[in-house]
N, C-alpha and C positions, 0 to 999 in steps of 0.2 A: 386467639389469632392463629389461623390455620396455615400450614405450610403451602397448601394449594393456592391460597390467596396471595402469598408472597411470590410464588412462581408466576402467577398471572400478572401480578404487579410488575415484575421484572420484564416480562415479555411485552406487555403493553408499553412500558417505557422504551424498550428497544425498537419496537415496530411502529409505535405511534398509532396503534389501531386495536380496538377491541375485537373487531371482526377477524383480523389476522391472528390475534392471540387465540380466538375461539377455534379457528381452523387448525392452528398448531396443536392444540390439545384435544381436538375433535369433540368439542362441546358447543352448545348454543351460545351465541354472543350475549344473550340475556344472563346466562350463568356467570360469565366473566364479569359483567357489569355488577351483578349482585355481590359477588365475592369482593370486588374492589370497593364497593360502597360499604360493605361490612368492615373491611380493613380500615377505611377512612374513619369509620365510627370508632373502631378500636383505638386508633392512635390519636383521635381527636383533632385531625387536620385534614384539609382537602389536599389530596396528593396529585391530582391531575386537573389541568384546565381542559374543558371539553368544548368543542365547537363542531359545527357541521363539516369543517374542513380538516381539522387536526386535533390530536390529543397530545398534550405535552405536560411535562412535570411542572408543578408549582415549586416555589422556593423550598417549602417544607418537603415536597416530594423529592427534590434533588438531594437534600441532606439525608433523608431516609433511604434513598436508593443505594448510596454507597455502602452504608452499614448492612442493609439487607442483602446486597449482592455478596459481600464478603461472608456473611453468616450462612447463606444458602450454599455457597461454594464449599465452605468448611464441612457442612453437613453432607453434601454430595461426595466429598472426598472421603469422609468417614464411612459412608455407606459403600463407596467404591472399594475401599480397603477390605471391608468385610466380604464383599462379593468377589474380590480378586481383580486383577488387571484386565481381565476380559470383559468386565462390566461395561455396559453401554455408556458412552459419554453423553451427558445431557445438560440442559441449561443454557445460559447465555454466555457468549464469549465475544469480546470486542476486539477487532483488528483494524489497525490504521496502516495505510500504505500511500505512497506517492500517487498522484492522480492518473497519469498515463500508464505507469507500470501496473497500477491496480486494475485499470480497465482492460488492458491488453493481456495481462497474465494472472494476476492474483485472483480476480473474480472467477476465472475458470478453475483455479485450484480450489477455491472455496466451494464451488459446485461439486467437485469431486469429494471434498471433505464431508459435505452434508449428505451426499449419496451414501457414504460409508457410515455416518453417524446421524441418522434421521431425527434423533431427539435433540440434536444440538441446534441452538438458535445463534446465528452469527450476525453481529452488527458490524458491517464493513464500511468504514469511512475512508474516503479518498481525498487527500488534500496535500498540496505541495508545501504548506506551512508547517514548520516544526511545532509539534505540540508537546505539552507536558502530560505524559500518560497518567501520572498520579492524579493531577487535577482534573483531567478529562475522563478518568475512569477507564482507560484503555488497557487491555491485557497484553496485547502483542503489537509491536510496531515493526514494520518492515521499512528500513531507512536506508537511503543512499547518502553517504556523507563521509566526513573525516572520522577517524578513530578518536573519539573524545571521551574523557572521564565524566560521563553524564550521570553517574549513579545508577544507570540501568544495567541489567544483567542479560547476557545473551551470547551470541556468537557472530563471527564474520563468516558469511556464506562464501564470498569470493571477492576479489578485486573487481571494480566496476570498469568495464571496457567500453571505449568509445570508438566510433568509426567516422572518418572523414569521407564524404561521398558526394558525387554529382551524377547527373544523367548523361548518357552518351551524347545527346543533342547539345547539351551545354558545353561539353568538352570539345565537340567538333567545332563549335562556334568560337570558343574562347581559349582553347588549348588546355593542356594538362599540367598542373603544377609539378615541379620536380623536387623542390625543397619547400619547407614550410613558409619561408619568407616570400615565396611566389604568391601566396594567398593574398598579399597586400594588393595585388593587381587583379584580383578576381572579385566577382560578385558573391558575397557571403551572406547567407540568410541566418540571422542571429536571433537567438532567444533573448527576450527581455522580460524578466520577472520582477519580483518585489525588491530584489537587490540591485536592480538596474540592468544595463546591457551586459550580456555575458561576454567575458573575454575568452579567447582560445589560447591554450598553453600546449607546448610540445617539448619533447626531449628525445634524444637518440637512444638512450638506454636508461635502465632504472638507477644507474650509478650517478647520473648527473641531474642537476635540478631542472625543473621546468622553466621554460622561457615563454614570455607572452608574445603573441602576434595580434596587433590591434586591427582586426579585420572590420570591414564595412560592407554594406550592400544595400540593395533596394527594398528589402523587406525585413521588418522586425515583428515579433509576435510573442505573446505570453503562452502560446499554444504550440507545442512541439509538432503535433500532427499536421497542423496547418502549414508550418514551415517545410515539413517533409513532403507534403503534397505539392508545394511550390517547386521544390527541388526536382521532384519526379517530372514535373511539367517543363523543366529546363530553365528555371529562373536563377539557379545559382548553386553554391556549395553549402553543405550543411555538416555540422559536427554534432552527432547524437549518440546516445548509448546503443549498444548492439541490440538490446531488447526492443527498441522502437522499430527496427527494420524487420518487416516480414521477410521470411526466408526466401520466398518466391521473388521478392523485389530485387534481391541480390543475385539469386540463381538465374532468374529470368532475364537479367540484363537491364532492368528499368533503372537501376543505379549501379555505379561503378565505384568500388573502394579506391581511395587515393592515399598515397604516401604511407603504404602499409609497413614500411620499415621504421616508422616513427610512432611514438606513443603520444596520443592527444588526450587532453582533459579540459573541462570547463573550469577547473580550479588549479591553483598553483601547487597543490599537493595531491597525491593519489587518494582517490575516494573508494569506498567499499560498500558492497551490499551487505546489510546487517539485519539481524532479527533480534529484537531487544524486548525486555519486559521489566517492569518494576520488580524489585527483589521480593516484595511481599506476594506478588501474583504467582511467582514460581513455586510457592507452596502448594498451589492447586494442581492436582493431577491432570485436570482438564487442560490447563494452560500448558503444562509440560508436554502432554501428548499432542496437542494441536501444534505446538511449536515444532515438535519432531516431525509431524506430518508435513508441515509447510517446508521445512528444511529439506526433507527427502524429495518432495515434489519438485522443488526448484532445482535441486542438485548442486554439485560443486565439482567442476564448473557448472554454472546454470545451464539448463537444457537449451537455452537459446544461443549459447556459445559453443555447444558441442558440435563436432565435425559432421556428425550424421544427421544434423537437424534438417 
């Protein structure tokens, strides 16, 4: 059983493509296919379902994948320690992030990461569903949520900030709210996800608990960007994280921040932007250094909350 075959196996599993794997390692696709076939013969099981549309792991392949990934990571770490900390990061790393945050910000950071480490294969999954990283085989989770004892290890990057905003056209037609309770008289565009219709919470200072304001309006959606587009078009008021707003949207006057003296949240407790990993994954130098890269790239406060943005 050759190490090269195991590396090809991991990359095919990550990309779902023999051709993409061949490009990654700069070898013919036939070579990748030949090594995978030899590996399947060695282990005595079919590892991939192959079709003209996709390549995916079999049940045996899924079981084999987790063990192989850990073994190759340990080997890479051992080699890296011999070569020193300046050795090139290589191999597969899996990152999970919320969908909109991932699309608007994390994907760009991953591009920068791979420009620095061209031998690194990144599998970036974007989902708003909370996953079990151990079961899903994820190395790093970027999570927005409460501080929970989840058994994961990591750090809080920063408190998660939200903005209440509306377009100048909407405010001209409907007036500007002066206190949070005024929102009950406004058209609020509300996110509706797996947990139902989102409530809005507010408080005057960190020393007091959040209070709910049960807003309503003409549009609900499970897509935050669709609601923001409607707000820019003058349809109503939105409450969203600061990272969802393009800097030019606020600077250029397309949207106006409201009730800036109040703290708003979609939950009754303060939530945080966190970067987490299963404890066993942090033994990997690759996971530790990619985590440090992501943390530095996001910044604290995050770059989208910095005054010179």
